[in-house]
C-alpha positions as a Markdown table, in Angstrom:
| # | Residue | x | y | z |
|---|---|---|---|---|
| 1 | Met | 0.0 | 0.0 | 0.0 |
| 2 | Thr | 1.6 | 3.2 | 1.2 |
| 3 | Ala | 3.7 | 4.5 | 4.0 |
| 4 | Asn | 2.1 | 8.0 | 3.8 |
| 5 | Val | 0.2 | 8.6 | 7.0 |
| 6 | Glu | -2.1 | 11.1 | 5.4 |
| 7 | Val | -3.2 | 8.7 | 2.6 |
| 8 | Arg | -3.7 | 5.9 | 5.2 |
| 9 | Gly | -6.0 | 8.2 | 7.3 |
| 10 | Ile | -8.1 | 9.1 | 4.3 |
| 11 | Ala | -8.4 | 5.5 | 3.2 |
| 12 | Arg | -9.4 | 4.5 | 6.7 |
| 13 | Asp | -12.3 | 7.0 | 6.5 |
| 14 | Tyr | -13.7 | 5.1 | 3.5 |
| 15 | Leu | -13.0 | 1.5 | 4.8 |
| 16 | Trp | -16.5 | 0.9 | 5.8 |
| 17 | Phe | -17.6 | 1.3 | 2.1 |
| 18 | Val | -15.3 | -1.6 | 1.2 |
| 19 | Val | -16.6 | -3.7 | 4.0 |
| 20 | Val | -20.3 | -3.2 | 3.1 |
| 21 | Ser | -20.0 | -3.6 | -0.7 |
| 22 | Pro | -19.6 | -7.4 | -0.9 |
| 23 | Met | -22.8 | -7.8 | 1.2 |
| 24 | Leu | -24.7 | -5.7 | -1.3 |
| 25 | Ala | -23.1 | -7.2 | -4.4 |
| 26 | Val | -23.3 | -11.0 | -3.6 |
| 27 | Cys | -26.8 | -11.4 | -5.3 |
| 28 | Ala | -25.9 | -9.3 | -8.3 |
| 29 | Phe | -22.7 | -11.1 | -9.1 |
| 30 | Gly | -24.3 | -14.5 | -8.3 |
| 31 | Tyr | -27.1 | -13.8 | -10.9 |
| 32 | Asp | -24.5 | -12.6 | -13.3 |
| 33 | Gly | -22.8 | -16.0 | -13.2 |
| 34 | Val | -26.1 | -17.8 | -13.7 |
| 35 | Tyr | -27.0 | -15.6 | -16.7 |
| 36 | Ile | -23.6 | -16.1 | -18.3 |
| 37 | Gly | -23.7 | -19.8 | -17.6 |
| 38 | Ala | -27.2 | -20.1 | -19.1 |
| 39 | Thr | -26.0 | -18.1 | -22.2 |
| 40 | Trp | -28.6 | -15.4 | -21.7 |
| 41 | Ala | -26.3 | -12.8 | -23.2 |
| 42 | Arg | -29.1 | -10.5 | -24.4 |
| 43 | Asp | -30.7 | -10.3 | -21.0 |
| 44 | Met | -27.3 | -9.7 | -19.4 |
| 45 | Arg | -26.7 | -6.8 | -21.7 |
| 46 | Asn | -30.1 | -5.3 | -21.0 |
| 47 | Leu | -29.5 | -5.5 | -17.3 |
| 48 | Met | -26.1 | -3.9 | -17.6 |
| 49 | Val | -27.5 | -1.1 | -19.6 |
| 50 | Leu | -30.2 | -0.6 | -17.0 |
| 51 | Ser | -27.5 | -0.7 | -14.3 |
| 52 | Leu | -25.5 | 1.9 | -16.2 |
| 53 | Leu | -28.5 | 4.2 | -16.4 |
| 54 | Ile | -29.2 | 3.8 | -12.6 |
| 55 | Phe | -25.5 | 4.5 | -11.9 |
| 56 | Phe | -25.4 | 7.7 | -13.8 |
| 57 | Thr | -28.7 | 8.9 | -12.4 |
| 58 | Ala | -27.5 | 8.2 | -8.8 |
| 59 | Trp | -24.0 | 9.6 | -9.5 |
| 60 | Phe | -25.4 | 12.9 | -10.8 |
| 61 | Ser | -27.7 | 13.3 | -7.8 |
| 62 | Leu | -25.0 | 12.2 | -5.3 |
| 63 | Arg | -21.8 | 13.8 | -6.7 |
| 64 | Ser | -22.0 | 16.7 | -4.3 |
| 65 | His | -21.0 | 14.2 | -1.6 |
| 66 | Gly | -17.7 | 13.6 | -3.2 |
| 67 | Asn | -16.2 | 10.1 | -2.8 |
| 68 | Ala | -19.1 | 8.9 | -0.6 |
| 69 | Gly | -21.5 | 9.9 | -3.4 |
| 70 | Leu | -19.5 | 7.8 | -5.9 |
| 71 | Trp | -19.6 | 4.8 | -3.5 |
| 72 | Gly | -23.3 | 5.4 | -3.1 |
| 73 | Ala | -23.9 | 5.4 | -6.8 |
| 74 | Cys | -22.0 | 2.1 | -7.1 |
| 75 | Trp | -24.2 | 0.7 | -4.3 |
| 76 | Cys | -27.3 | 1.7 | -6.2 |
| 77 | Thr | -26.4 | -0.7 | -9.0 |
| 78 | Met | -25.4 | -3.7 | -6.9 |
| 79 | Pro | -28.8 | -4.9 | -5.7 |
| 80 | Arg | -29.9 | -5.0 | -9.3 |
| 81 | Ala | -30.4 | -8.8 | -9.1 |
| 82 | Ala | -33.8 | -9.2 | -7.6 |
| 83 | Pro | -36.5 | -6.7 | -8.6 |
| 84 | Trp | -35.9 | -5.8 | -12.2 |
| 85 | Arg | -34.6 | -9.2 | -13.4 |
| 86 | Arg | -38.2 | -10.3 | -13.7 |
| 87 | Cys | -39.1 | -7.1 | -15.5 |
| 88 | Val | -36.4 | -7.1 | -18.3 |
| 89 | Thr | -35.8 | -10.8 | -18.9 |
| 90 | Arg | -37.8 | -13.3 | -20.8 |
| 91 | His | -36.8 | -16.3 | -18.6 |
| 92 | Cys | -39.0 | -15.9 | -15.5 |
């Protein structure tokens, strides 16, 4: 990593984002694996486009919060697995 004390202090402030992220992302990445394994490429593409739109919407609304807003925008795309999978896929 780094020996710079200032950089370590700033990184420590954002450590909790790194700790919480896997808990939010586990379903999304699990379903990504299922979709890729089932060769549902079109559905996977559609969901990624939806996630991109959600990310940019969240980022533009949260960017005044700096780095925390960027993390929040990333978090908005992670639980994408459950609710809208049924809406945008043909394999329900």
